[in-house]
N, C-alpha and C positions, 0 to 999 in steps of 0.2 A: 509444361509449366515449370518443371525442375530446371530446364535449360534457361528459361527466362529468369528465374530466381538467381541461379548461380552466376549467370553473366552479369546481372544487375548488381549483385553484391560485389562481384569482383571489380567492376568498373567504379562503383562507389568507393571501394576501399583504395583503389589506385589514386583516386582523386584526393583522398584525405592523407595519404602517407607517401613517404618517399621510398619505402621498403617494398620490394616486389613480393607478391604472393601468388597463390596457385590459380591456375585455370581449371575449369571443371569440364569434364566430358558431358555430353548431352545425350539425348535419345531415350528410347522407350523404357518401359518398366523393367524391373528385374524379372528373372526367369520364374521366380516363385509366383509372381502375380501376372504372368502372362506375357512378358517381354524380356528382352535382354539388354543389359547396359552395354552401350557401344561408345566408341571413342569418337568425339567430334574433332574436326580438323583443328581449330584453334579459335580463340576469341579475337575478333577483329581488333586491330591496333596493337596486338602483341605478336604472337608467333606467326600470324598470317603475313606480317610484313618482314619477318626475319628469315635469313638464309637457312636452308635445310642442308643436312648432311646425312651421313650413314652411321653416326654414333648411336649407341644404345646404353641405357641405364636401367637397371632393374633391382628389385629387392623386396623384402617383406617387412612390414611395420608391425611391431609387437609391443604390448603393454609391459612396462618394466616391472610391475608388481605381479600381475596374474600370468604373465608370459603368453597371453592369448593374442591372436592377431587383432589389429585395430582396423576396422573396415571403414571405408568412405572418408578417410582423412585426406586433406588437401595438400598437394605438393606443388611447389613452384620452382622452376629452374630459372635462376637469375644470372644475368651477365655481370661479371665482376666490374668490367670497365664502365658500363652505363648504369648499373644498378637497376636495370629494367627487366621485367619478366620476359623470357624467351619461349618457354613452353610450360605446360603443367598437366596434372592429371589427378586422379583420386585412387585410393586403394580399393581393391575389390572385396568381396565377402570373405576372402581368405587372407586379407591384409596385404596382398601382392600388388605391386605397382611396376609400371614400365614406361619409359620414354623412348621413342624411336625416332629415327631421322634427325638426330641432334647434330647441329653444326659444330665444327671444330672451334675450340676456344676454352677459356677458363670460366668456371661457373661455381655457384653455390646453390644448394637446395634448401628451401625453407619448407618445413612440415608443420601443419597446424590441424588441430581438431578440438572441438568444444570439450572442455573438461581435462585438457592436456596442456602442458607447457609447450610453447613454440620451440622447435628444434631446428638448428642450422647445421648443415653439413658443408664444410668449406673445402677448398682445394679440389674441386672436381675438374679434371683436365680431360678434354675429349679431342681426339684426332679423328681422322677419316675412318679408321677401322676399329675404334674403341668399342668393346662390348663389356661394360663395367657392371659387375654384380656386387652390390653393396651388402648382400647377405641380409641378416636380421638387423634391422634398425630399431633401436629401443626408444620408446616415447614415454615420458614420465607424466603421471597424473598431476594435474594442477590442484593441489590440496588447498582448500580454503577453510579456515576455522570460522565457523558461523557464530555470530552473536545474535543480535536482533535481526530477524529476517522479515521482510515485507514482500509478499508475492505481488509482482507488478504485471504479470501477464497471464493469459489463459491459453492453454494449448487447444488445438483444433479438436472438436468432438467428432467430426466426420472427415474421412479421407476417401479418395476415389482412386481405384486401380483400373487396369485395362479391362478386367472382367468382373469387377465387384465393387461394392461400396462397403467401407469399414466404419462402424460406429464404435468409438473408443469409450466403452462403458466404464472403465476405471476412472475416467475423468468426469463421469456423471455423479453429481453430489446429491441426488435425490432418492436413489433407490436403496439406500442403506437400510439393512434389516429386511428388505423385501426379497423377492425371488426373481427368476429369469423372466417371468411374464411382465414384471414391472419394468425391466430393462427394455423388453421388446416394444413396449408402448411408445418409446421415444425414438425408435429407429426409423429413419425415413423409408418410405415405401411399404412398411409393414403396418398392418391393422390388427389390433388385439380386441376381440369382442368381450362382452361382459362375462363370458365364461372362461376367458383366458385363451381362446383358440386364436391361432395366428394365421393370417392370410397375407399374401404378397400380391399386390396389384389386383386385388379383388378375387384371388383364387387361393384356396387353402390346400391346393395340391402342391405343397412344398415339402422338402425333405429337411429335417432338422438334424444336425450333427453336433457332437460334442468333441472338440479338439480334432476335427476331421474324422471322427469315428462315429459309426452308428451305434445304437444300443437298443436292446429290447426294453430298456427302461423308458424309451419313448413310445413303447408299443401300444399300450391301451389307448392313449391319446396324447397328443403333444401337449395339450393344456395341462393335464395332470403331471406329465413329466417335468414341465418347466417349473412347477411348484416345488420340485425336489432339488432344484439348483439354486443355492443362495446367491443373491445379487452381488454380495461382497467378493465372491470367487470369480466373477466374470471380468475378464480383461477387455475383450472386444467382441462385437458381433459382426460377422461378415455376411452381407447379402449378395449372393451370386445370381444375378438375373439371367446371365447368358453363360452357363457352365461350358467348359471346354470338353473335349473328348475324354479327358482324363477322368472325369467324374462319371459315376454310374448314370444310366440314362433316365433314372427315375426322378420324379419331381417336375411336373409339367410347367409349374410357375417359376421354379428356381430352387436354390439351396440356401439354407440359413445355417451358418457354422458358428457355434458358440465357443470362443477361445477362453479358457480359464487361465488364471494367473499361475505363473511358474516362479520358482525360487531362483534368484540369481545372487545368492549370498553365501558367504563362507561363515559357518557357525550355525547356531540354532535359534529358532524363534517359536513362540507359541502365541497364537491369536485367539482371543475370546470375543465373540460377537453374540449379543443377546438383545432381545426386545420383548416388550409386553404391550398389548393393546386391548381394546374393548372387544375385539372379535378373534384375536389370535396371539400366539406367543411363539418365539423361536429361540433356539440356543445352538451355537456353533463353536467348535474348537478346531483349530487348524495348526498343525505343527510342521516345521521344515528343519532339516538338518543336512548340511553339506560340508564335506571335508575333502579337500583335494579334488579328485576326479569323480567322486561318488556322492550322490545325493539321495535323500529319503524324504518322503512326505507322508503325512498321516492326518486324516481329517474326518470329522463327523458333524452332521447337521441334523437337527430335528425341528419340526414345525407342527404346531397344533392349532386347530381352528375350532372355535366354539361360538356360542351365542349367534347362531345363524338361522333365524326363523325364515319361513317363506310362505307365500300364498299365491294361488293362481285360480283363474276361472277359464273354463273351456266350453265352447258351444259347437256342436256338430249338427248340421241340418241336411237332410237328404233332398235331392231334386227328383229323381225318378221314383224313389220310395220315400213317402213323406214322413220320415222319422225326425225327431228332435231330441238330442241328448245334451244335457247340461251337466257339467262336472265342476265341483269346487274342491279345493284341497288346501290343507295346512301342513307344512312340513317342518322338520327339524333335522339339521345335518351336523355331523361331527366328522372330523378328518384329522389324520396324522400322516406326515411325510417324514422320511428319513433318508439320508445319503451318507455312506461311509466308504472311505477310499484309502488305499495304500499304494504309493508309487516308489519306484526305484529307477535310477538311471546311472550309467557308468560310461565314462569316456575312455575307451580302451586305448586309443592313441589320438593324435591330433586329427586323424581322418576317419576314425571309426567310433561309433557309439552304439550302445545297447540300452534299451529301456523296457520296463515292464510295469504293469499296473493291475490292481484288483479293485473292483468297486462293487458295492452292494447297495441297492436302493429298495426302499419299501414304500408302499402306499396303501393305507387303510382308510376306507371311506364307508361310513355307515349312515343310513338315512331311515327315518321313520316318517310315514305319510298317512294322513287320515283323509280318505277320498270318498266323497259323497257323489252319487250318480242319480240323476233324475231322467228316466228314459220314457219318452212318449212316442208310441208307435202310431201307425196309420189309423188304427181303430179308435184312437183317442185315449186309450188307457195309459196311465203313467205308473211305472214301477220304480221304486226307489231302493237303493241298497247302499251299504257302507262297507268300506274295506279298510282294515288296519294293516298297512303294508310295512314290512321291514326288509330292507335290502342291505347287502354287504358286498363290497368290491375290494378284495384283498389281493395285493400283488407284491411279489418279491423278485428282484432281478440281480443276477450275477454277470459281471463283465470281466473277462481276463484277457489281457493283450500282451504280446511281446513284439518289439519292433527293433530292427537292425538296419543301420545305415552306414554306408561306406563311401567316402569321397575318393575318387580315383585320381589319376595323374593330372588331368586338366582341371582348371577351375570350372565349377558348375557341372562337372561330370560325376554323377552319383548313381549308386545302386542301392536299393532298399528292399527289404523283405519284411512284410507286416503280417501278423497273424492275430486272430481274435476269436474268442469263444464267448458266446452270450446266451443266457437262458433266463426266461421269465416264467414263473409259476403264478397262476392266477385262480382265484375262487370268486365266482360271480353268481350269487344266489339271491332269491327273494322268497319270503313267506308272507302269506296274506290270510288274515281272519276275515271271513265274509259274513256280513250281517244283513238282515232285511230291516227296513224301517217302516213303521206305520205312521199314521197321521200325527201321532203324538211324539214322533221322533224317538220312539222306544226301539231298542235294538234287540234282535233275536238272532243268535248265532246259527248260521246255516251250515258252516263247515270251514275247512281250511284248504288252501291251494298253495302250490309252490313249485319252484324250478331250481334245480342244482346244476351248476355248470362249472366244472373244474377243467383246467386246460394248461398247456405249457407250449411255449414257443422257443425252440432251440436253433441257434445259428452258429455255424463255423465258417471262418473265412481265411483264405490264404491269398496274399497279394504280392506281386513282384513289379517293381517300377525301375526303369533305367532312363537316364537322360544324359545327353552329351552335347556340348556346343560344337558348332561349325564356324570356324573363324571367330570374329569378335561380335557378330551381330545375328547369329542364328542359333537355334536350339531345336533339337529333336527329342521327343519324349515318347517312349513306348512302354507298354506294360500289359500284364494279364492278371486276371482275378478269377477265383472260384468261390462261390457262395453256396452253402449246403444248409437247407432249412428243413426242420421237421416240426410240424404243428399238429397237436393232438387236442381235440375238444370232446369231452365226455359230458353228456347231459341227460337228465331224467326229470320226470314230473311226478307230482302227487296231487290228488284231488279227492276229497271226501264227499263232494257234491255231485259230480258226474264222473264218468270213466276217464281216467287220466290218459294222456297221450303216451305212446310207447317210448321207452328210453332209446337213445341212439348215440352215435359218435361220428366224428370226422377225423380221418387221418390224411394229412395233406403234406406231402414231401415235394419241395421245390428246389431244383438245382439250377444255378445260373453260371454259365461260363462266359467270360468277356475278355476282349482284347482291344487295345486302342493304339492309335498313332496320332501324334500332335506335332505340328511344326510352327515355330515362331521365327519371324524375320523382322528386324528393326533397321530402318534406314537412318542416315545421318541427319535427315531433317525431321526426325522425331515422328516418323510414321511407322506404326507397328501392326503387323498382320499375324494373327494366330488362327490356324486352320487345323482341323483334325476330323477324325471319324472314329466311331466306336461300334463294335459288333458284339451283340449279346445273343446267346442261345439259351433258351429256358425250357427245361423239361419238368413235367409234373406227374407225380404218381399219387393219385387220391382215391380214397374209398370212403363210403358213407354207410354205416349201419348195415341193414339188410339189403340195401341196393348193391353193395359190393363195389367193384371198381367203377369209377366214374368215366374212365376212358377220355381224359382231357388231353388233346394233342399238344405236342411240343410246338414252339414257335421261335422265330428268330427275328431280330431287328437290327437295322443299320441306322445309326443316328449321327448325322454330320453336324459340325458346328463351325462357325466362322466369326471372328471378332476383329474389327478394325479400329484403330485409335490414331488420331492425329492431333498434335499439339501445335498451336499457332502462336504468334507473338501476343504479348500482353496477357499471357496466361490462360488463353482459351483453348479448351479441348473438345473435340468431337469424337463420338464413339458410335459405331454401327455394328450390330450383332445379329446373327441368325443361328438358331439351333432347333433341333428336333428332340423332343423328350417323350418318354412313355411313362405311363402310370399303371403299375400292376395293382390289382385289387388286393387290399389288405384283408386280414382274416375276419374283420367285423362285417365286411360285405359278403364273405364266402360262407361264414358259419351258418349251417342250417338249423341251429337251435331256434326253436319258436319261443320268442320272448313275449309272454302274455301277462306281465305284471299288471298291466291294465287290459282286461279282456276285451275292451272296446277299441283298443289300439295295439295291434299285434305287428311284430317285425320278424322276418325270417330272411336269412341270407341265401345267396345263390352260388354254389360251388363252381358253376359252369362259366363264370364271368371271364372275359378276356381283357387284356390291357387296352388302355386308351392311348391314342397318339396325339401329340400336340406340336404344332409348328409355331414358332414365335420369332418376330422381328422387332428390334428395338433400335431407336436412334436417340442419342442424348448429347448434350453439350453442357459444359460447365465453365465458369470463369470466376476470377477473383480480382478484386481491386482494393488495395489497402487491406482493411480488416473485413471486407465483405466477400462472402462466398455464395454463389448461386449455382444450382444444378437444375436443369430441365431435361426430362426424358419423355419420349413417346413410345408406345408399343402397340403391337397388334398380335393377337393370339388366336389360333384356330385349332379347335379340338374336334376330332371325329371319333365315333365309336365310344363316346363318353358313357361312363357309368351313371345312370340316373335312377331315381326312385320310381317304382311302379306301384301305384296305390289302387286297390280295388275295394269296393264297398258291398257288404252283404245287405239283404233286405232288412235285417235287424239293426243296421247302422254300424257294424263292426268294420273298421278300416284296417286292412292288411297291407303292409308295405314290404316289398322286396326290391331287388335291383336287377337291372339289365343294361346291356351295351346298346342303348337305343338313342342316345343323344348326340347333339352337335352344339357347339358353343363358339361364339365369336365375341371377342372383347377388343375394344379400341380405347386406349387411355393415355393420360398424361400425368406425370408426377413433377411437382415443383417444390423445391425446398431451398432454404438459404440460412445463413448464419452470419452474424455480425458482432464484433466486440467493440465496446465503447470504454475508453479510459483504461483499457487493459484489465478491468476488473468486472465489467458488466457484459454479459453475453446474452444476446437475444436471437432466437431461432424459431423457425416454423415453416409451414408449407401447406400444400393441399394436394389431394389425389382425386382424379375424376376419371371415370371410364364409362363407356357405353356397352351394355350387355345385350346380346341377341341370343336367346336360348330356345331350343326346340328339342323334344324327345323323339321326333320322327316315328312315333308309334303308328302302325297301320290300323290299330283298333281305335275307332272314333271315340270310344268311351275313355280311353287312356291318353289320347293325343293332347298335347299341351305345348304352348309356346308363350314367350313373353319377351319384351324389350324395355329398355329404359336406361336412365343415367343414375349413377351412384357417385356421390361426392362426399369427401371427408376432409378434415383439416386438423392441424395440430399447432400448438404454440408452446414454447418453453423459454424461460428466462432464468438466469442465475446471477447472483451478485456475491463476489468475494469481498469480505469486510476485514478490517484489521483485527489483530489479536485473536485470530483463530475462528472468527465468526463467519458464517456463510448462510445465504438464503437462496432458495430456489422454488419455483412453482411452474405450473403449466396445465394444459388441458388438451383433450381430444374430443372431436365431435364427428359423428357420421350420420349422414342423412338416410332417407328411406332406401332400403336395399331391395333390389329386383331379384325375385326368385322365379323358378320355372312355373309354379302354380299360384303365384301371388306376390306378396311383398312383406317386408319386415320393417317395423318402425325404427327410426333412428335412435341413437343413444349418445350420451356424453359422459366424460370422466374428467375430473380435475383434481389437483393436489397442491399442497403447500408444505414446505418443510424448512426447518432451521437447525443448524448444527454448530457446536462449539468444540474445537480441538483443545485438548489439555496443553498446558504450557510446555511440558516435556515432550510433546509430539508423539507420545506413546498410545494415546487413546482419545476418545471423543464421546460426547453425549449429544443426542439429538431428539427432536420432536417432530413428528409428521402427521398429517391428516389428509384424508381424501374424501371427496363427495360429501363435505361436511355441512353444506348449507341446508340439506333436507334429509330426514331419516330414510326416505325411500322415494322411488318414482315408478310410474306405471308405464309399461311397454306393451304394445298391441301388435299382433301378427295375424295375417289373414292368408288362407289358402282357398283355392276354388278350382274344382274340376267340373266335368260334365255331369257328375253324379252326386257331388256333395260340396258343401262349403264348411269351412272350419275357422273359427276365430278364437284366439287365445289372448288373454290379458294376464300379464305377469307383473307382480309387485316385487320390485327389487330393493332389498335392504342392504345397502352397501356403503353406509357411512362408517368411516373408520378413523381411529386415533391410535397413536403408538409412540412409545418412548424407546429409544435405542441406546445401547451402551457397547463400546468396543474398547479393548485394551490389548497391548502387545507386550510380551515378555521376551527377554533373550538378548544376547549380544550378537551383533551383526557387523560384518565387514563387507561393504558393497564392492564388487569387482566387475570389470567389464568382461563379459563372457562372449566367446565366439558364437555368433549366430549360426545355428545349423538348421537347415530346413527339416522340419518335423514330418516324418512320414508315418502314416498310420492307416489302418483299415477304414474305409469310407464307403459303407453300403448305403446308397440312397436310392433304392430301387423298389419300394413298395408304397402303394397308396393306402392310406388308412385315415382314421379320423384326424382332422387337422393336418393331414399330410404325413403323419407318423406311421410307422409300421406297427401293427397291432401285436400286442403281446399275447401269449398264452392261447389265444384262439377263442376267447370267451365272447367275442363280439361286444356289442354295446353293454354298458352297465345296466343291471336290472333296475327298473323303476316303474311306478305307475304314473306315467306322464303321457299326455295326449300326443298323438302322432302329428305334430305340427312343427314346422321348421322355424324355431325361434331360439334365441340365445339361451343357454342353460341358466339355471337358477343361480343367483348370487348366493353367498353363503346363507343358506337357510331358505332361499326362494326355491320353488319347485323347478326342476330342471326342464329346460327346453332345448331342442336340438338346433344349435346354431347353424347358419348357412356354411356351406363349404366354398362355393365359387359362384354363387348367384344362380345356380342351376337348380336349386331346391333340394340338393342332396345334403343330408345332415353331416356335420363334420365332427361330432363328438360322440361318445358312447350314448348320448341321449338320442338314439335313433328313434324313428317313429314308434309309437306304441308305448308311450310313457316309460321308456327305458332310459337308463343312464342318468339317474339323478346324480349330479356331481356334488359331492358333499361340500366342496368348496367351489361353487360355481361363480364366485364373485371375483372381481379384480381384487387381488390380495388385500384384505382389510388392513393388515398390519404392515403395509408397505410404507416405510417412512421415507419421506422425501427430504433428505438432509444434505444441504450443501457441504462441500468440502473446501474449506478455506485454504487447503494446501494445493489447490489446482496448480498444475505446473506452468512454468513461464512459457511465453510465446517463442523464446529463442531456443527452439529445440529442433533436432533433425528428425525427419520421418524415418523410422527404423523398420527393419524387415518384418517385425511382428505388429506393425501398424500402431505402435504406441510410442509416444514421445519420451525422450530421455532428458534428464535435467541438464541444464547448461554446465553445471559443475558437479563434481562428486565430492561431497564433504567427508572429511575424516574426523570423527569426533570421538571423545572418550566413550560415549555410550552409543555412538553411531545412529542416533535416532533423529537427529535434527534434519530438517528438510533442506534440499539444495537451495542455495542463495540465488534467487532469480534476478537479483540486482548485480551479481558479480558478472563482469564482462569477460569474455574470452579474449585471448591475445589477438585473435584475428576477428574481423567483422564478418568473416565468411562463415556461413552456417551450412556445413556440408549436408546434403540431403541424399538419401539413397536414390540412385538414379532410376526412378520410376516416372515415366512421362506423365503418369496420371496422379501421382501423389500431390497432395495439396502443399504448396510451399508455405513457409512461415516467415513473416517479416522480422528482420533483426530489431531488437529492442532499442538500440542506440546507434548513432553513427560511430564510425571507427575512431574518429579523432577524440572521442571522449574516453577512450580506453586508457588505462594506466600503461605506461611504457614498461617493457620487460628487458632485462639484460640478456 
């Protein structure tokens, strides 16, 4: 696609001007995204028809102000006699350029890049043996004093790479004041359920990273962790459906990487973001300071949820033993999240950098629940009781990382060392006052019951990566990693009614050693191959209470991967990928703590679980025409030895849930999404996902055997409108149909939102109003499970109508500079299966709660928790495991998520940059440096250099070249 865009722009420009400009090399993606930029022969009609020689011209292009290399600028070699272009190229990521096989003669070089003045180098004389080194060539920024600015274009929200899809969240104008789960709802191929749990193509076996780093902050559940990340800090979300060998083998469905915003300014700023709504409030402060080669960042974010009532009804009926149990509950939830971070980075020299960061995250969730139970046994007698249950789930996480990266002699040749230490401490307790009820509903206290579960999850990681190019179109990547985990879970019980269960503990040490090799090859006709393999060896030393050593054997896995990408004419790209992934059990599946917050629905983990293996094949295509972009992909996923729920029922109707490697899953699906921009101000996008699920637990026990098949369909729609004078409007919705689970089905659900935003005149702040699910105060959702021994039906009333006002303001003086893009290396542990695909923290397993053991989405704020599906196989994905555990105090889609358009959406004439975000067409220098780039200012050249990634989406130039003002 890039080649098509570059050639088209070049030919258009030649037609409009008599001055010669650059030719662009074509070919696959950059190394960072799975390919290597390569040099194309030439553009037909220019150098292809020109005589060749042995002359060479080389140099490095640098910014005159920042002294940093200017990457992907366009250079044209022009014959003085004919004033026609003879050859051309672009600078690489280090600002370097070279022209080879130049014929003898007299030439001039024209250099152009958006945001810079056009530069001409005259008197270039080449003979047969000339090897001309121009050294450092200085390019001056094109400073434009902005007055009244009207945004006339919208940058692409979605970009496509050879192995991933990138959603540019910073261009999303609806999630202001929300959290990461609000952003995830809008990312193609992702589904976010009513509890905030994320799944990819129908599977929640995903690994979520933050800036390519894992964290035990994702531990307890992905849903809770996402609520700790403010949407305002998210730059982009990368969905990696076919990870290369460089990534850990964990995450059978794929990897989701959340990229946060980085400071690229000289000077200091302080950002204030706050919001208040009917169900929650938030406050965030974020500061950055950079001087010379050193930068600092400091931030804090707090979120509070309140006014979250809930209600549910549950019915369990026995088949072999004729019991009937009906439960009703009213709940109230309170929740607080916080995230605090400090970062430091230093550029030792032009090829060496060092960075470090410290982050602390906290999550406090408290729930109260009044649970009434009416138990009718085979004798016909009915007993009633009432439980007043209080649960608390408190978590704190520290992450410390130090990263070093060194660029060696060749471009793209890099060595990096990454280290990280992460620890999560968790308290997950419940207390229950138990009463009997007579016919007059009078309560008599029978006693108290409870469970205390304190735990910690500690992880240390060392990682070494090296990459080196071979010639101009090949890349080799090798590396190794060591992960050292220590998980401790201590639990005890108390009961004044009956004899309590004995206290116990779990000590689970897991060490992973891994090595990988990856090879990338890109041809001149834009065909990219990326192949590799990863080997992982896992050893486990575990002991449980009085049982002592569990004698879990070590295991090893070889996981290959292959990605192919081909770009054709007219901007159409095809991608084919295969990979094998494994999913290690997270601590919530391993933890043997018996969670009996609801004594009729009990959950206990299994420390003997083994990893599950998944093979996945995907085929996709994408194309663009004018402002229309469409992507279609199909996939097939096969999982063996999968971890599935095993439910048994006692004669009294108590359902006990544990886990085993007894399942197999087959999924076949398609994802379609598209985006189109009208009048440069109105953007419309949407799509649908559909897959067929074939689930079986392969249990030899007829009473436990289960299987199910069916289709699951979901769709999304979003639209945004940028209006004059800083006003913006955006809205959208998501709907999912009936979900297929191993032992039944879950009803569909829908979400929708609308927001409006006004930027202040000085561009330093904004105010907005957003609302979600505002047409009704609640809606009812029904989920059913059935086995050979029981049926279970749960009806949940979801209260998720929300309104919110947001306010943002920025203080400080800033000077924007073009900074050299450096590949960020960091620890990236994506190798554990847990709730919603995240690695469990602390080892406490699912959060305590008196919730029935049915696989349903967790409670919206205030609604009783339900255990949402993981992958259609009936295995819960949140701490709301079976047994009424895991009430998520904020089980709703964020109530205070304001969907506020950003009238400062960037113009369409922007290059696709290495970090997947668009840059403005011009860089304003203003007294207060706060004005937005002028999207109407035209660059000196109509050429919009795009980073040479064969899969990146090109952007159409806003105006023809002949409408541009002439420059001296």
